[in-house]
C-alpha positions in Angstrom: 7.2 -0.9 23.0 7.6 2.1 21.1 4.4 2.1 18.7 6.4 5.0 16.3 8.5 2.1 15.0 5.4 0.6 13.3 4.3 3.6 11.3 4.6 3.4 7.5 5.6 7.4 7.2 8.5 8.5 9.1 7.2 12.0 8.7 3.6 10.9 10.7 5.8 9.4 13.4 8.0 12.5 13.9 4.7 14.5 13.9 2.9 12.6 16.6 6.1 12.5 18.7 6.6 16.4 18.3 3.1 17.4 19.5 3.0 14.5 22.2 0.3 12.6 20.8 -0.6 9.6 22.7 -2.2 6.4 21.4 -4.2 4.0 23.4 -4.3 0.2 23.2 -6.9 -0.1 20.3 -5.1 2.8 18.3 -1.9 1.2 18.8 -2.8 -2.3 17.7 -4.5 -0.7 14.3 -1.2 1.1 13.7 0.6 -2.2 14.1 -1.7 -4.2 11.9 -1.2 -1.5 9.2 2.7 -1.8 9.3 3.9 -2.9 5.7 7.4 -3.4 6.8 6.9 -5.6 10.2 6.8 -9.4 10.0 3.9 -11.3 11.2 5.9 -12.4 14.0 6.7 -9.1 14.9 3.2 -8.1 14.9 2.1 -10.4 17.4 5.2 -9.7 19.6 3.9 -6.2 19.4 0.4 -7.3 20.2 1.5 -9.0 23.5 3.4 -6.1 24.4 0.0 -4.2 24.4 -1.5 -6.9 26.4 1.2 -6.6 28.8 1.8 -2.9 28.9 -1.7 -1.1 28.4 -4.7 -1.3 30.5 -7.6 -3.3 29.0 -10.6 -1.7 27.2 -14.0 -2.4 25.9 -14.6 -1.6 22.3 -17.9 -0.4 20.7 -18.2 -1.7 17.0 -20.3 0.0 14.3 -22.1 -3.0 13.8 -24.8 -3.5 16.6 -24.5 -7.2 17.1 -20.9 -7.0 18.0 -19.2 -5.5 21.1 -15.6 -6.4 22.6 -15.5 -6.4 26.2 -11.7 -6.6 26.2 -9.2 -5.8 23.7 -6.9 -8.1 25.1 -8.9 -11.1 24.7 -9.6 -10.0 21.1 -5.6 -9.6 20.3 -5.1 -13.0 21.8 -7.8 -14.6 19.4 -6.4 -12.5 16.5 -2.8 -14.1 17.3 -4.0 -17.6 17.6 -5.8 -17.5 14.6 -3.2 -16.0 12.2 -0.9 -18.8 13.8 -3.4 -21.4 12.7 -3.6 -19.9 9.3 0.4 -19.8 8.9 0.6 -23.4 10.0 -2.0 -24.5 7.6 -0.3 -22.3 4.9 3.5 -23.7 5.6 2.1 -27.5 5.5 2.4 -29.3 2.1 -0.4 -31.3 1.3 -1.3 -33.8 -2.0 -4.2 -31.7 -3.1 -2.5 -28.1 -3.1 0.2 -26.6 -5.2 2.1 -23.0 -4.3 2.6 -20.2 -6.8 4.1 -17.1 -6.2 3.2 -13.4 -7.9 5.7 -10.5 -7.6 3.7 -7.5 -7.2 4.7 -3.9 -8.0 3.8 -0.5 -7.1 3.9 0.7 -10.8 2.5 -2.3 -12.6 -1.0 -3.5 -12.6 0.2 -7.0 -14.0 1.7 -9.1 -11.2 4.3 -11.7 -12.5 3.2 -14.9 -12.0 5.9 -17.6 -11.4 5.8 -21.6 -12.0 3.8 -24.3 -9.7 5.7 -26.0 -6.8 4.8 -28.5 -4.3 5.8 -26.6 -0.9 6.4 -22.9 -0.1 10.1 -22.8 0.1 10.6 -23.8 -3.4 7.9 -21.0 -4.6 9.5 -18.4 -2.6 13.0 -19.2 -3.7 11.8 -19.3 -7.0 10.0 -15.8 -6.7 13.2 -14.1 -5.0 15.1 -15.1 -8.3 12.3 -13.5 -10.4 12.5 -10.0 -8.5 15.9 -9.7 -9.5 15.1 -10.8 -13.2 12.2 -8.3 -13.6 14.5 -5.3 -12.3 16.0 -5.8 -15.8 12.7 -4.4 -17.3 12.2 -0.7 -18.5 10.7 1.3 -17.0 12.4 -0.1 -13.8 9.5 -1.7 -11.3 8.9 -0.7 -7.9 8.8 -3.6 -5.9 6.0 -3.9 -3.6 5.8 -7.6 -2.1 5.8 -11.3 -3.2 2.4 -12.9 -2.7 2.6 -16.9 -2.7 -0.7 -18.5 -3.1 -1.4 -22.3 -1.7 -4.1 -23.1 -4.0 -6.3 -26.2 -3.4 -6.8 -28.6 -6.6 -10.3 -28.6 -8.1 -11.6 -26.1 -5.6 -11.7 -22.3 -5.6 -10.3 -22.2 -2.1 -6.7 -21.1 -1.2 -4.4 -19.3 1.3 -1.9 -16.5 0.6 0.7 -15.0 2.3 2.5 -11.3 1.7 6.1 -11.6 1.8 8.8 -9.1 2.0 12.0 -8.9 -0.3 13.9 -10.6 2.4 11.6 -13.7 2.3 9.7 -12.8 5.7 6.0 -13.2 6.1 4.0 -10.1 6.4 0.8 -11.2 6.5 -1.6 -14.4 5.8 -5.0 -14.9 4.8 -7.5 -17.5 4.1 -10.2 -17.5 1.5 -13.2 -20.2 1.4 -11.9 -22.4 3.8 -14.5 -23.5 6.6 -12.2 -24.6 9.1 -10.1 -21.0 8.9 -13.0 -18.6 8.7 -11.7 -15.3 10.5 -13.1 -14.7 13.6 -15.2 -11.6 14.3 -12.4 -10.2 16.3 -10.3 -9.5 13.3 -12.6 -6.6 12.3 -11.3 -4.6 15.4 -8.0 -3.7 13.7 -9.5 -2.3 10.9 -11.2 0.4 12.8 -11.2 4.2 11.9 -8.7 5.9 14.2 -7.8 9.7 14.4 -4.2 10.4 13.6 -2.7 13.7 13.6 -0.5 14.4 10.5 1.7 17.5 9.4 0.2 17.8 6.0 -1.6 20.7 4.9 -3.8 21.0 1.7 -1.5 21.4 -1.5 1.4 19.4 0.0 3.5 17.1 -2.6 3.1 13.6 -1.2 4.1 10.2 -1.7 1.5 7.5 -1.7 1.2 3.9 -1.4 -1.9 3.3 -3.4 -1.5 0.9 -6.1 -0.3 1.3 -9.9 -2.9 3.3 -11.0 -2.6 6.5 -8.7 1.2 6.2 -9.1 3.4 6.9 -6.2 3.1 10.8 -6.1 0.0 13.1 -5.4 -0.9 16.4 -4.4 -3.3 16.6 -1.3 -6.6 18.1 -1.9 -8.1 17.4 1.5 -8.4 14.9 4.6 -11.0 13.4 6.1 -10.5 15.7 9.1 -11.7 19.1 9.8 -9.7 22.3 9.4 -9.2 22.1 13.1 -7.5 19.0 12.6 -9.9 16.5 14.3 -11.9 13.7 12.8 -15.4 13.9 11.8 -17.9 12.3 14.3 -19.7 10.6 11.4 -16.5 8.5 10.8 -15.6 7.8 14.6 -17.5 4.4 14.3 -16.1 3.7 10.8 -13.5 1.5 9.7 -9.8 2.0 8.1 -11.2 2.6 4.7 -13.0 5.7 5.8 -9.4 7.3 6.9 -9.2 8.9 3.4 -7.2 11.8 1.5 -8.1 12.9 -1.8 -5.3 13.6 -3.8 -4.5 14.7 -7.5 -2.5 12.6 -9.4 -1.3 11.7 -12.8 -2.5 8.9 -14.8 -2.4 8.1 -18.7 -1.1 11.8 -19.0 -4.1 13.4 -17.1 -4.6 15.1 -13.8 -7.2 12.9 -11.9 -8.6 13.5 -8.5 -9.2 10.0 -6.1 -8.9 9.4 -2.7 -6.3 6.9 -1.0 -7.1 5.0 2.0 -5.2 5.1 5.4 -4.0 8.6 5.2 -1.3 8.1 8.1 0.7 6.3 5.4 1.3 9.4 3.5 4.9 11.1 3.6 6.5 14.4 2.1 7.8 14.0 -1.5 11.4 15.0 -1.5 12.7 13.9 -4.8 12.7 15.9 -8.2 9.8 15.0 -10.5 10.4 14.2 -13.8 8.7 14.3 -17.3 4.9 14.7 -17.1 4.8 14.3 -13.3 6.4 17.8 -13.0 2.8 19.3 -13.5 2.0 17.9 -9.9 4.8 20.2 -8.5 2.9 23.1 -9.9 -0.5 22.2 -8.8 1.0 21.9 -5.5 2.2 25.5 -5.8 -0.9 26.7 -7.1 -3.1 25.1 -4.3 -0.9 27.1 -1.9 -1.4 30.5 -3.5 2.3 30.4 -4.7 1.4 30.1 -8.4 -1.4 31.9 -10.0 -3.6 29.9 -12.4 -3.0 31.5 -15.6 0.7 30.4 -14.8 -0.3 26.8 -14.2 -1.9 26.8 -17.2 0.9 28.1 -19.4 3.3 25.6 -17.5 0.6 22.8 -18.8 0.9 24.0 -22.3 4.7 23.8 -22.2 4.6 20.3 -20.7 2.2 18.9 -23.3 4.1 20.4 -26.1 7.1 18.8 -24.8 5.4 15.3 -24.5 4.2 15.6 -27.9 7.6 16.6 -29.4 9.1 13.8 -27.6 6.3 11.3 -29.0 7.2 12.5 -32.5 10.7 12.0 -32.2 10.0 8.3 -30.8 8.1 7.7 -33.7 10.8 8.8 -36.0 13.2 6.9 -34.4 10.9 3.9 -34.8 10.5 4.4 -38.2 14.3 5.1 -39.1 15.0 1.9 -37.1 12.7 -0.1 -39.4 13.9 1.6 -42.6 17.6 0.8 -41.6 16.5 -3.1 -40.8 14.9 -3.3 -44.4 18.1 -2.1 -45.8 20.0 -4.6 -44.1 17.7 -7.6 -44.9 16.7 -6.7 -48.4 18.9 -4.1 -49.8 16.3 -1.5 -50.3 
């Protein structure tokens, strides 16, 4: 098994290969679990490969009451549990309905679809919906389809995240006693240390949800200047694998953390509109652009935006006037 095939970032995968970094069984399992492109079946195959190819290991957990004596048994338990949830999700029941939501990286509003009696019909409807919504402006950036199996007169449900190709990537059960996740599932949420090629000031692509957009400038990672993780985080979880980023939101530059920094990748596309300020922030943080020049550029971009807004408002007014002339002869 080639663990690098499961990385979400090709830039991080190539860097780790180039420096000869080795991932142990636990670290490999965490990276497999985080893969956004691999199907659930492919992940289970990879877990079984770890059991077959890697020596077993004991896992200390940050929770004092939990210690896994065998990673192999942990992975076997997780596979069995997820297969049980998947079976329950796919099985139609008279007291449950299916509803899909289409999720986009650059839109906070998931597009809900109609209710159906089985998963297959709900998914088919959602896949048609994905094509329909691409006619919207600005063009949405597809993330995944989430199909819910909701139980009538209950807050309990199961959902599956599904790829554009209709392949199930992840399943999750909420509130169902017979499908309560075992303690072992928390093992795959562990903090691990992953070397990356990025340095402060790099312009990077991110997958952190619509509110941060998809481009940011790296401020810092949760790794020290020597490239090592903090001992304080060694017993943490994947949410502690943070990178603080400058990003653009509603016309303002803000700073916030994204989680699981190994998903970052170099931005290789030309920025447009207001997003261009991020390129100049990147240059400034790398000492390639002085602060006064950065502020001058910001003034220019702001003036450009104001001018564009004024032109757009005039176009709207002119359009309404023409409509009035046509309807009422004004």
